[in-house]
C-alpha positions in Angstrom: -7.3 -5.6 -28.4 -8.4 -5.3 -24.8 -10.7 -3.1 -23.5 -8.1 -1.1 -21.1 -5.9 -0.8 -24.1 -8.3 1.5 -26.0 -7.7 4.7 -24.2 -3.9 4.6 -24.9 -4.8 3.8 -28.6 -6.9 7.0 -28.8 -4.0 9.0 -27.3 -1.5 7.5 -29.9 -4.1 7.9 -32.7 -4.6 11.7 -31.9 -0.5 12.3 -31.7 -0.4 10.5 -35.0 -3.2 12.3 -36.8 -1.1 14.7 -38.5 1.2 11.8 -40.0 4.4 9.9 -38.4 5.8 11.7 -35.5 9.2 11.1 -33.2 8.4 9.5 -30.0 10.4 12.2 -28.3 7.6 14.9 -29.3 4.7 12.6 -28.0 4.8 14.5 -24.9 4.2 17.8 -26.6 1.5 16.9 -28.1 0.1 14.9 -25.2 0.3 18.0 -22.7 -1.2 20.1 -26.0 -4.7 18.7 -24.9 -4.3 17.9 -21.3 -8.2 18.0 -20.6 -9.1 15.3 -23.0 -6.0 13.0 -22.2 -6.9 13.5 -18.5 -10.1 11.9 -19.4 -8.7 9.1 -21.5 -6.2 8.3 -18.9 -8.7 8.1 -15.7 -10.3 5.8 -18.0 -7.6 3.7 -18.9 -6.7 3.5 -14.8 -10.3 2.5 -14.4 -10.4 -0.2 -17.1 -7.2 -1.6 -15.9 -8.1 -1.6 -12.2 -11.5 -3.8 -13.2 -9.4 -6.2 -15.5 -6.9 -6.6 -12.6 -9.7 -7.3 -10.2 -11.7 -9.7 -12.7 -8.5 -12.0 -13.6 -7.5 -11.6 -9.9 -4.0 -10.9 -10.8 -3.2 -9.2 -7.5 -4.7 -11.2 -4.0 -4.5 -10.1 -0.7 -3.5 -13.6 1.1 -0.1 -11.6 2.4 -2.5 -9.5 4.5 -3.7 -12.8 6.2 -0.2 -13.5 7.3 0.4 -10.0 8.0 -2.6 -9.8 10.4 -1.4 -13.1 11.8 2.2 -11.9 12.5 0.8 -8.4 13.9 -1.2 -10.6 16.5 1.9 -12.7 17.1 3.8 -9.7 18.3 0.7 -7.5 19.9 -0.5 -10.1 22.1 2.4 -11.2 23.9 3.8 -7.7 24.0 0.5 -6.5 26.0 0.9 -9.8 28.2 4.5 -8.4 28.9 3.6 -4.8 29.5 1.0 -5.6 32.0 3.1 -8.2 33.8 5.8 -5.4 34.2 3.3 -2.8 35.3 1.6 -5.2 37.7 5.0 -5.9 39.4 6.5 -2.6 38.9 7.2 -0.6 42.3 7.5 3.2 42.1 9.4 3.6 45.2 12.1 1.2 44.3 11.9 0.1 40.6 13.3 -3.2 39.7 15.6 -3.5 36.5 13.5 -6.8 35.5 10.1 -5.0 35.8 11.4 -1.9 33.4 13.1 -4.3 30.8 9.9 -6.2 30.9 7.5 -3.3 30.2 10.3 -2.0 27.5 10.0 -5.4 25.6 6.4 -5.5 25.9 5.9 -1.9 24.4 8.6 -2.7 21.7 6.6 -5.9 20.8 3.1 -4.0 20.7 4.7 -1.3 18.7 6.1 -3.8 16.3 2.4 -5.4 16.1 0.9 -2.0 15.6 3.2 -1.5 12.7 2.5 -4.8 10.9 -1.2 -4.2 11.5 -1.0 -1.1 9.8 0.6 -2.6 6.7 -2.3 -5.1 6.4 
């Protein structure tokens, strides 16, 4: 038996202490001793987390791809926004400058959202 399975077994053993029990009544018995079962559940979560990290079941290779995609949005977006702002004429704004600023802002926002997802 894996070490992280022990807290689950303890809960089931506690529920079945008086003999066989219907699965539908497990919840009531578990709720009857909330404090002990809370500690068991916390131990279970910690053990599972440790095993997952030890066995490297989940890797964050996708974070690197998301970060690269965020940069691919953010850098050109910042450049577009800069070009649009530099060419912007407050007295008589050109449609091209407004569109370039808007596209740059949208690209920067997309980059920020992707960056936040990493």
